[in-house]
C-alpha positions as CSV (number, residue, x, y, z in Angstrom):
1,M,7.2,-33.3,59.2
2,N,9.2,-30.4,58.0
3,V,11.5,-31.2,55.8
4,Q,13.5,-28.3,54.8
5,N,15.0,-27.6,51.0
6,P,18.8,-28.8,50.6
7,P,21.2,-25.9,49.5
8,R,21.3,-25.3,45.4
9,T,24.8,-25.8,44.6
10,G,26.5,-25.4,41.4
11,G,29.1,-27.3,39.4
12,N,31.7,-27.6,41.9
13,G,29.5,-28.1,44.5
14,A,29.1,-24.4,46.6
15,E,26.3,-23.1,47.5
16,R,25.3,-20.7,45.3
17,N,23.5,-17.3,46.3
18,R,21.1,-16.0,44.5
19,K,20.7,-12.2,44.5
20,P,17.9,-9.2,43.9
21,R,17.9,-8.6,40.2
22,R,19.1,-4.7,39.7
23,T,16.9,-3.5,37.6
24,P,13.2,-5.1,36.1
25,K,13.0,-7.8,33.3
26,G,13.2,-6.7,29.8
27,R,15.0,-4.0,28.0
28,Q,15.7,-0.9,30.4
29,V,14.4,2.3,29.3
30,D,17.5,5.4,29.1
31,P,16.4,8.1,30.9
32,A,18.2,10.2,27.8
33,A,15.9,9.0,25.6
34,L,12.8,9.0,28.0
35,N,13.2,12.8,28.5
36,D,13.4,13.4,24.1
37,V,10.0,11.7,24.1
38,L,8.7,13.5,26.5
39,A,9.6,16.9,25.4
40,L,8.3,15.6,21.8
41,L,4.6,14.9,23.4
42,G,4.4,17.2,25.6
43,D,0.5,17.9,27.2
44,R,-0.4,15.2,23.8
45,P,-2.8,12.3,25.0
46,R,-1.1,9.0,24.8
47,R,-3.7,7.5,23.4
48,R,-3.0,4.0,21.6
49,D,-4.9,5.6,18.3
50,L,-2.1,8.2,18.7
51,L,0.7,5.8,18.0
52,I,1.5,6.7,14.4
53,E,0.9,10.3,15.3
54,H,3.8,9.7,17.8
55,L,6.2,7.8,15.8
56,H,6.2,10.7,13.3
57,L,7.5,13.3,16.1
58,I,10.2,11.6,16.6
59,Q,11.4,10.7,13.0
60,D,10.8,14.2,12.2
61,K,13.3,15.2,15.3
62,Y,16.1,12.8,14.9
63,G,15.3,11.1,11.0
64,H,14.5,7.6,12.6
65,L,13.5,5.9,15.8
66,S,16.5,4.6,17.5
67,A,15.3,1.7,19.9
68,A,15.8,3.9,22.8
69,H,13.4,6.6,21.6
70,L,11.1,3.4,20.7
71,A,11.6,1.5,24.3
72,A,10.4,5.0,25.8
73,L,8.0,5.8,23.9
74,A,6.3,2.3,24.7
75,Q,6.7,2.9,28.2
76,E,5.2,6.5,28.1
77,M,1.8,5.3,26.0
78,K,1.9,2.0,28.3
79,L,1.7,-0.2,25.6
80,A,4.1,-3.6,24.9
81,L,7.2,-2.6,23.2
82,T,6.5,-5.4,20.4
83,E,2.9,-3.4,19.8
84,V,5.4,-0.2,19.1
85,Y,7.9,-2.4,16.9
86,E,5.2,-4.3,14.9
87,V,3.9,-0.6,14.1
88,A,6.9,1.1,13.2
89,T,8.3,-1.4,11.3
90,F,5.1,-1.8,9.3
91,Y,5.0,1.9,7.6
92,A,7.8,2.7,4.6
93,H,8.4,6.0,6.1
94,F,10.0,5.0,9.6
95,D,13.3,4.3,9.9
96,V,13.8,1.6,12.6
97,V,17.6,1.9,13.9
98,K,18.3,-1.2,16.6
99,E,20.6,-1.2,18.3
100,G,24.2,-1.0,17.7
101,E,23.0,-0.6,14.3
102,A,24.6,2.8,12.4
103,P,21.3,5.7,11.9
104,P,20.3,6.1,7.5
105,A,22.4,9.1,6.3
106,P,20.7,12.9,7.7
107,V,19.0,13.0,4.0
108,T,16.7,11.0,2.2
109,V,15.9,11.1,-1.1
110,R,13.1,8.7,-2.8
111,V,13.1,8.2,-5.9
112,C,9.7,7.4,-7.3
113,D,10.0,4.1,-9.7
114,S,6.1,3.5,-10.3
115,L,5.1,3.8,-13.7
116,S,4.5,7.1,-15.1
117,C,8.1,7.3,-13.5
118,A,9.5,4.7,-14.1
119,M,8.9,5.5,-18.3
120,A,9.9,9.2,-17.8
121,G,13.2,7.7,-16.4
122,A,13.7,7.0,-13.0
123,D,15.9,3.6,-13.3
124,R,18.6,6.1,-14.6
125,L,17.7,8.8,-11.2
126,L,18.6,6.1,-9.1
127,T,21.6,4.7,-10.7
128,D,23.5,8.1,-11.2
129,L,21.8,10.1,-7.4
130,P,24.3,8.1,-5.0
131,K,26.9,9.1,-7.5
132,T,26.4,12.9,-7.6
133,L,24.9,13.7,-3.9
134,G,27.3,11.6,-2.2
135,A,27.9,9.7,1.0
136,N,25.8,11.9,3.6
137,V,22.2,11.5,1.5
138,R,20.2,7.7,0.8
139,V,18.5,7.5,-1.6
140,V,16.0,4.7,-2.1
141,R,13.5,3.0,-4.2
142,A,9.4,4.5,-3.2
143,P,6.4,3.9,-5.2
144,C,4.0,6.3,-6.5
145,M,3.8,9.9,-4.9
146,G,0.6,11.0,-6.6
147,A,3.0,13.3,-9.2
148,C,2.7,11.0,-12.3
149,D,2.5,14.1,-14.1
150,R,5.5,15.6,-13.3
151,A,7.5,12.2,-13.9
152,P,9.9,11.3,-12.2
153,V,9.5,12.4,-8.9
154,C,11.7,12.6,-6.1
155,A,11.1,13.0,-2.7
156,V,14.0,14.8,-0.7
157,G,12.9,14.2,3.3
158,H,9.7,15.2,2.7
159,V,9.7,17.8,-0.4
160,Q,9.3,16.5,-3.3
161,V,11.3,17.6,-7.0
162,M,8.6,17.5,-9.3
163,K,10.4,16.9,-13.3
164,A,13.5,15.5,-11.4
165,T,17.2,16.2,-12.6
166,D,20.4,15.3,-10.9
167,A,21.2,18.5,-10.5
168,S,17.4,19.8,-9.1
169,V,17.3,17.3,-6.2
170,A,20.8,17.7,-5.3
171,K,20.4,21.1,-5.1
172,L,17.6,20.3,-2.4
173,A,19.5,18.0,-0.8
174,H,21.9,20.3,0.4
175,S,19.6,22.9,1.2
176,G,17.9,21.5,4.5
177,T,14.6,22.3,3.0
178,H,11.4,21.1,4.8
179,A,8.1,21.3,3.5
180,H,5.4,24.4,4.2
181,A,1.9,24.6,3.5
182,I,0.3,25.2,0.2
183,K,-1.4,28.7,0.0
184,P,-5.1,26.8,-1.9
185,G,-6.4,28.6,-4.9
186,V,-9.4,29.2,-2.7
187,D,-8.8,30.1,0.8
188,F,-11.8,30.2,3.5
189,E,-12.5,34.1,3.1
190,Q,-12.1,33.6,-0.3
191,Y,-14.7,30.6,0.0
192,C,-17.7,32.3,2.1
193,A,-17.5,35.3,-0.2
194,A,-18.6,33.2,-3.1
195,G,-21.4,31.7,-1.1
196,G,-18.9,28.5,0.7
197,Y,-21.2,27.3,3.9
198,R,-24.2,28.4,3.1
199,L,-25.9,24.8,2.2
200,L,-24.0,23.6,5.8
201,N,-25.5,26.6,7.7
202,D,-28.8,25.8,6.1
203,A,-28.4,22.2,6.6
204,L,-27.6,22.8,9.9
205,G,-30.7,25.3,10.4
206,G,-33.1,23.0,9.4
207,T,-33.9,24.1,5.5
208,R,-31.8,21.2,3.9
209,T,-33.5,18.0,6.0
210,R,-31.1,14.5,5.8
211,D,-33.7,13.2,4.0
212,D,-33.8,16.0,1.2
213,L,-29.8,15.9,0.9
214,I,-29.7,11.9,0.5
215,K,-32.7,12.2,-2.2
216,L,-30.3,14.9,-4.3
217,V,-27.6,12.3,-4.7
218,S,-29.2,9.7,-5.1
219,D,-30.9,11.0,-7.6
220,A,-27.3,12.3,-9.2
221,G,-26.0,8.8,-9.7
222,L,-22.7,10.3,-7.2
223,R,-20.9,7.1,-6.6
224,G,-17.3,6.8,-4.2
225,L,-15.1,8.1,-6.5
226,G,-11.8,6.4,-4.9
227,G,-12.3,3.4,-6.5
228,A,-15.6,1.0,-5.3
229,G,-18.1,3.0,-7.5
230,F,-21.2,2.4,-4.2
231,P,-23.9,4.3,-4.3
232,T,-22.8,7.1,-1.9
233,G,-27.1,8.6,-1.3
234,R,-27.5,4.3,-0.3
235,K,-24.3,4.3,2.1
236,W,-25.3,7.6,3.7
237,S,-29.3,5.7,4.2
238,L,-27.1,2.4,5.7
239,V,-24.6,3.9,8.2
240,R,-27.1,6.3,9.5
241,A,-29.8,3.5,10.1
242,E,-26.9,1.9,12.4
243,P,-27.0,2.8,16.0
244,G,-25.0,5.6,17.2
245,P,-23.0,7.1,18.0
246,R,-21.7,7.2,14.6
247,L,-18.4,8.6,12.9
248,M,-16.7,8.7,10.1
249,A,-13.4,8.4,8.0
250,V,-12.2,10.3,4.7
251,N,-9.4,8.5,2.6
252,A,-7.6,10.6,0.9
253,D,-4.9,8.1,0.9
254,E,-4.7,7.8,-3.1
255,G,-1.8,5.2,-3.3
256,E,-2.9,3.9,-6.8
257,P,0.2,4.7,-9.3
258,G,-1.3,7.2,-11.8
259,T,-3.5,8.6,-9.5
260,F,-3.7,11.6,-8.1
261,K,-6.9,13.8,-8.8
262,D,-7.8,14.0,-4.6
263,R,-4.4,16.1,-4.8
264,H,-5.8,18.3,-7.4
265,Y,-9.0,19.0,-5.3
266,L,-7.7,19.3,-2.3
267,A,-5.4,22.4,-3.6
268,L,-7.9,24.0,-5.9
269,D,-10.4,24.3,-3.5
270,P,-10.3,22.5,-0.3
271,H,-13.5,23.9,1.3
272,R,-15.7,22.6,-1.3
273,F,-14.0,19.0,0.3
274,I,-14.4,20.4,3.5
275,E,-18.1,22.2,3.4
276,G,-19.0,18.3,1.1
277,M,-17.6,16.7,4.1
278,L,-19.6,18.2,6.9
279,L,-22.8,17.9,5.0
280,A,-21.9,14.0,4.9
281,A,-21.3,13.7,8.6
282,Y,-24.0,16.1,9.3
283,V,-26.5,13.6,7.0
284,V,-25.1,10.5,9.3
285,E,-25.0,11.6,12.5
286,A,-21.4,11.7,12.5
287,A,-19.9,12.9,15.9
288,E,-16.6,12.6,15.0
289,I,-14.7,12.9,11.4
290,Y,-11.6,11.4,11.0
291,I,-9.3,11.9,7.5
292,Y,-6.5,9.9,7.0
293,I,-4.2,11.9,4.5
294,R,-1.4,10.7,2.4
295,D,2.3,11.4,3.7
296,E,3.5,12.2,0.5
297,Y,1.4,15.0,0.2
298,P,2.7,16.7,3.8
299,E,1.9,20.3,1.7
300,I,-1.4,19.9,1.6
301,R,-1.6,18.3,5.0
302,L,0.2,21.2,6.6
303,M,-2.5,24.0,4.2
304,L,-5.5,21.7,5.8
305,L,-4.7,22.0,9.1
306,D,-5.1,25.4,8.3
307,E,-7.8,26.0,7.2
308,I,-9.7,23.4,8.8
309,A,-8.7,25.5,12.2
310,K,-10.7,28.3,10.6
311,V,-13.8,26.1,9.8
312,E,-13.7,25.9,13.6
313,R,-12.9,29.1,14.6
314,A,-16.1,30.4,11.9
315,G,-18.5,27.9,14.4
316,L,-19.3,25.0,11.5
317,T,-17.9,21.9,13.4
318,K,-19.7,22.5,16.2
319,F,-21.7,19.2,15.6
320,S,-18.6,17.4,14.8
321,K,-14.8,17.3,15.6
322,I,-12.4,16.8,12.6
323,H,-8.8,14.9,13.5
324,L,-6.2,15.1,10.7
325,R,-4.8,12.0,10.6
326,R,-1.0,11.3,9.0
327,G,-0.4,8.1,7.0
328,A,3.2,6.6,6.8
329,G,4.3,5.3,3.6
330,A,1.1,2.4,2.9
331,Y,-0.6,1.9,-0.1
332,I,-2.8,-0.6,1.6
333,C,-3.9,2.1,4.0
334,G,-6.2,2.8,1.0
335,E,-8.4,-0.1,1.4
336,E,-10.8,1.0,4.0
337,S,-10.8,-1.2,6.6
338,A,-7.1,-1.2,6.2
339,M,-7.0,2.3,7.1
340,I,-9.1,2.3,9.9
341,E,-6.5,0.0,11.7
342,S,-3.7,2.9,10.7
343,I,-6.4,5.4,11.9
344,E,-6.9,3.3,15.4
345,G,-2.6,3.6,15.5
346,K,-2.1,0.1,14.6
347,R,-0.6,-2.1,11.3
348,G,-2.5,-1.3,8.0
349,L,-3.8,-4.9,8.0
350,P,-7.5,-5.3,5.7
351,R,-10.2,-6.7,7.7
352,H,-12.0,-9.9,7.3
353,R,-15.6,-8.8,6.6
354,P,-18.4,-9.1,7.4
355,P,-19.1,-7.3,9.2
356,Y,-18.4,-3.7,7.0
357,V,-17.2,-1.1,8.1
358,A,-20.9,0.7,7.8
359,Q,-21.6,-1.9,10.7
360,V,-18.2,-1.8,12.7
361,G,-15.9,0.6,12.3
362,L,-13.7,2.7,14.0
363,F,-12.9,2.0,17.4
364,G,-15.6,-0.2,16.5
365,R,-18.4,2.3,15.8
366,P,-20.5,2.2,12.6
367,T,-18.4,4.4,10.2
368,L,-19.2,6.4,7.2
369,E,-16.4,6.2,4.5
370,Q,-15.8,8.4,2.0
371,N,-13.4,9.7,-0.5
372,V,-12.3,13.2,-1.2
373,E,-13.4,14.0,-4.6
374,T,-16.6,12.2,-3.9
375,L,-17.1,14.9,-1.0
376,Y,-15.8,17.6,-3.6
377,W,-19.6,17.4,-5.8
378,I,-21.6,17.5,-2.9
379,R,-22.3,21.0,-3.1
380,D,-22.5,21.8,-6.6
381,I,-25.0,19.0,-6.6
382,V,-27.3,19.8,-4.2
383,E,-27.6,23.5,-4.6
384,K,-27.5,22.9,-9.0
385,G,-29.8,19.9,-8.7
386,P,-29.3,16.3,-10.0
387,A,-30.4,17.5,-13.4
388,W,-26.7,19.7,-14.0
389,F,-24.8,16.2,-13.1
390,T,-26.3,14.1,-14.6
391,S,-26.5,16.0,-17.8
392,H,-23.2,15.5,-18.4
393,G,-22.4,12.2,-19.8
394,R,-21.9,10.2,-23.2
395,R,-22.4,6.6,-24.5
396,E,-25.8,6.5,-22.2
397,R,-23.6,7.1,-18.6
398,K,-24.1,10.0,-16.8
399,G,-22.4,12.5,-14.4
400,L,-18.8,13.8,-14.4
401,R,-15.4,12.2,-13.8
402,S,-12.2,13.0,-12.8
403,F,-9.5,11.4,-14.8
404,S,-5.8,11.3,-14.1
405,V,-3.9,11.1,-16.4
406,S,-0.4,10.9,-17.3
407,G,2.3,9.0,-19.9
408,R,3.1,9.8,-23.6
409,V,0.5,12.4,-23.8
410,K,1.5,16.3,-24.6
411,K,-1.0,17.5,-21.7
412,P,-0.7,14.9,-18.8
413,G,-2.7,15.7,-15.7
414,V,-6.1,15.9,-13.9
415,V,-9.1,15.6,-16.7
416,L,-13.1,16.6,-16.2
417,A,-14.6,15.0,-19.1
418,P,-18.3,13.0,-18.7
419,A,-18.5,9.9,-17.9
420,G,-18.6,7.1,-20.9
421,V,-15.8,9.2,-22.8
422,T,-12.7,7.0,-24.6
423,A,-9.3,6.8,-23.9
424,R,-8.8,7.8,-27.5
425,E,-10.8,11.4,-26.9
426,L,-9.0,11.4,-23.2
427,I,-5.8,12.0,-25.8
428,D,-7.5,13.3,-28.5
429,E,-9.7,15.7,-27.0
430,Y,-8.3,16.7,-23.7
431,C,-4.3,16.1,-23.3
432,G,-3.6,17.5,-26.9
433,G,-2.4,14.4,-28.9
434,M,0.6,11.6,-28.3
435,I,3.5,13.5,-27.0
436,G,6.5,14.0,-30.3
437,G,4.1,12.2,-32.9
438,E,4.6,8.4,-30.7
439,T,2.4,5.8,-31.5
440,F,-1.2,4.9,-29.1
441,K,0.2,1.7,-28.5
442,A,-1.8,0.7,-25.2
443,Y,-3.7,1.7,-21.7
444,L,-4.0,1.3,-18.4
445,P,-7.9,2.4,-18.0
446,G,-7.6,2.3,-13.8
447,G,-4.2,2.6,-12.3
448,A,-2.2,-0.4,-11.6
449,S,-4.5,-3.0,-10.7
450,G,-7.0,-2.1,-13.6
451,G,-5.1,-4.2,-16.2
452,I,-3.8,-2.6,-19.6
453,L,-6.1,-2.7,-22.7
454,P,-3.8,-2.5,-26.3
455,A,-5.0,0.8,-28.6
456,S,-7.5,-1.1,-30.5
457,M,-9.9,-1.2,-27.6
458,A,-9.6,2.6,-26.8
459,D,-12.7,3.3,-27.8
460,E,-14.9,1.4,-24.9
461,P,-16.4,3.4,-22.4
462,L,-14.2,4.5,-18.8
463,D,-16.6,3.5,-16.3
464,F,-17.9,1.8,-13.7
465,G,-19.1,-1.6,-15.1
466,T,-17.5,-0.7,-18.6
467,L,-14.8,-3.1,-18.5
468,E,-15.2,-5.4,-16.4
469,K,-15.9,-8.0,-19.2
470,H,-12.7,-7.4,-20.7
471,G,-10.7,-8.2,-17.4
472,C,-10.5,-4.4,-16.2
473,F,-11.9,-1.8,-14.5
474,V,-11.8,2.0,-14.2
475,G,-11.2,2.1,-10.1
476,S,-10.1,5.8,-9.4
477,H,-10.4,6.5,-13.2
478,A,-5.5,7.2,-13.1
479,V,-4.9,6.4,-17.1
480,V,-2.1,6.0,-18.1
481,I,-1.1,6.0,-21.9
482,L,1.3,4.1,-23.5
483,S,3.3,4.7,-26.5
484,E,5.5,1.8,-28.7
485,R,8.1,2.1,-27.5
486,D,7.2,1.3,-23.9
487,D,7.8,-2.8,-23.6
488,I,4.1,-4.3,-22.0
489,K,6.0,-7.0,-20.1
490,A,8.0,-4.2,-18.7
491,V,5.1,-2.3,-17.4
492,A,3.4,-5.6,-16.4
493,L,6.7,-6.3,-14.4
494,N,6.6,-3.2,-13.1
495,L,3.3,-3.0,-11.3
496,M,3.3,-6.5,-9.8
497,K,6.9,-4.9,-8.2
498,F,4.5,-3.0,-7.2
499,F,2.1,-5.0,-5.3
500,E,5.1,-7.4,-3.9
501,D,6.6,-4.3,-2.0
502,E,2.8,-3.0,-0.9
503,S,1.4,-6.0,0.5
504,C,0.5,-5.8,4.1
505,G,1.6,-9.6,4.1
506,Q,-0.8,-11.1,5.8
507,C,-2.5,-13.5,3.3
508,T,-0.2,-16.2,2.0
509,P,-1.6,-15.7,-1.5
510,C,-0.6,-12.1,-1.4
511,R,2.4,-12.2,-0.4
512,V,3.9,-15.0,-1.3
513,G,1.8,-14.8,-4.3
514,S,3.5,-11.5,-6.0
515,E,7.1,-12.2,-4.7
516,K,6.5,-15.1,-7.0
517,A,4.8,-13.6,-9.9
518,V,8.1,-11.3,-10.1
519,K,10.1,-13.7,-10.3
520,L,8.8,-16.0,-12.9
521,M,8.2,-12.7,-15.2
522,E,11.7,-11.3,-14.7
523,K,13.4,-14.8,-15.6
524,G,11.3,-16.1,-18.7
525,P,10.4,-16.6,-20.4
526,W,7.3,-16.4,-19.2
527,D,5.7,-19.3,-18.9
528,A,1.5,-18.7,-19.5
529,G,0.3,-21.5,-17.6
530,L,1.9,-21.6,-14.7
531,L,1.3,-17.6,-14.5
532,T,-2.7,-17.8,-14.9
533,E,-3.0,-20.9,-12.7
534,L,-1.0,-17.9,-9.6
535,S,-3.3,-15.0,-10.4
536,D,-6.2,-17.8,-10.5
537,L,-4.8,-18.7,-6.7
538,M,-4.0,-14.6,-5.9
539,R,-7.7,-13.5,-7.0
540,D,-9.6,-16.5,-5.3
541,A,-7.8,-16.7,-2.2
542,S,-6.4,-13.0,-0.9
543,I,-8.5,-11.3,1.6
544,C,-8.7,-7.8,0.1
545,G,-8.5,-6.2,-3.7
546,L,-4.6,-5.8,-3.9
547,G,-4.3,-9.5,-3.9
548,Q,-7.2,-10.4,-5.7
549,A,-6.8,-7.2,-8.7
550,A,-2.6,-7.5,-8.8
551,P,-2.9,-10.2,-11.8
552,N,-4.9,-7.3,-13.6
553,P,-2.4,-6.3,-15.8
554,L,-0.4,-9.5,-16.4
555,L,-2.9,-11.7,-17.5
556,C,-4.0,-8.4,-19.9
557,V,-0.5,-8.7,-21.3
558,L,-1.6,-12.7,-21.8
559,K,-4.8,-11.9,-23.7
560,Y,-4.2,-8.5,-25.5
561,F,-0.7,-8.7,-26.5
562,P,0.2,-12.2,-28.2
563,D,3.5,-10.2,-30.0
564,D,5.3,-9.1,-27.3
565,M,4.6,-12.4,-25.7
566,T,7.0,-13.5,-28.3
567,R,9.7,-10.7,-27.5
568,P,12.4,-11.0,-24.7
569,L,11.9,-8.1,-21.3
570,G,13.2,-4.7,-22.4
571,R,13.8,-1.7,-19.9
572,W,13.4,2.1,-20.2
């Protein structure tokens, strides 16, 4: 029996005629925006892992990411718009402008408000610059820019202004300047003339075997100098034991407040780093190398592009292809698995482990992850021998360490010192003493996450494993020196605000814990019991080291600075 469906009617009983859609469902791509995107991408691949690189092209060209351009990019890359949008909104250096919203001002000035810059007057700059620069310049807070020895620091677009003043920032903001590649301390020709890449050629020619190189760095006790301190030779062996193809990722995203040593070495002698990187890739037989560099270092990135091109033209990279990837303003991407997620074109969310990066890393392949400074020392260790490296050291510690020293010292900067040196020795022997006759009060031994120790504990050796008993660690060897004019509670609050801003938001203990800690610390008086309970929860339940280490400065204030606990919260 055939039963004909009755006609659909509206509220008045009239038949409703259904007309076909003129356009598909979803946001429609604007033809002009699509042409813009096509012109920027040119013949570049449309691979998913290049999403962040392509977002940078649009941001650099137009000063923001419009809804129309994001929709066009999503269509061109055959991605869901939500995938593009979630990545674009994750990173601080992308300005997403929704439909109907006004784009940001033509020029953006970022003012670093991390600890060393806060001590040098960042708050005053944040107050005064909007009035000085006018409506056509946007002034925003920003985290550490890796120039703590020249604080306070601002970035006009991507060009940094060291020891910034209202006048110096205004001059640059109104000049339309852009970042350019710096001239390295030693370029390719100079490096080769001094014996550079001879060691790599020996390895590729079979004179130096992989096992020889692993033994030499192991005998020297070379460790990962990005913060974790994992033995380098052991890491090479672990990755090499995994099935191929294997990959390599280099972490040049030093975002820890107080840290700038990698920037120093890349500018000083980039090919010493590049040769070390290629040797490590040779050892583990990595078919491709991905260098992930901070977006705050554009002049370094552009220089590396030029110098790596020279290395490629010389035929030194035939066994391993080098890719240079650009960060986008996310401290969390200094964590190795978050960095790998970002290299793959995704949000920088730390992965759950196991499996570890050495087993399942970039694109699901076993991956050797290394820090810039670790690779920088490989040539010297192999050529001069492990005994040369281990001959340096104090208090039974062995090796050389690069300390990024900032704060209240006369000569801040990168200090190359023997392992086991103390904070007091760094101040007196390497940094010319305290500035202006100020009294040494406290120090951060390992950047924002390494804790805070009083001057009475400044004779502790600064090295891996020496400070953990005090609730601190050296991490990336970023030492910030504080004086009697610095309020320790304000220091801890500054650091906790940094972690609140930089939490990736993936796990509740870190995301909510840092936010609650900031509110409790700002409101005062500090409830030691409640803050300790909150800190314990963050340490025990956070996915990665950001949330686990964020409470360290706070807990150190509670433990080592009882007098400061009785005073009102100060400021600079």
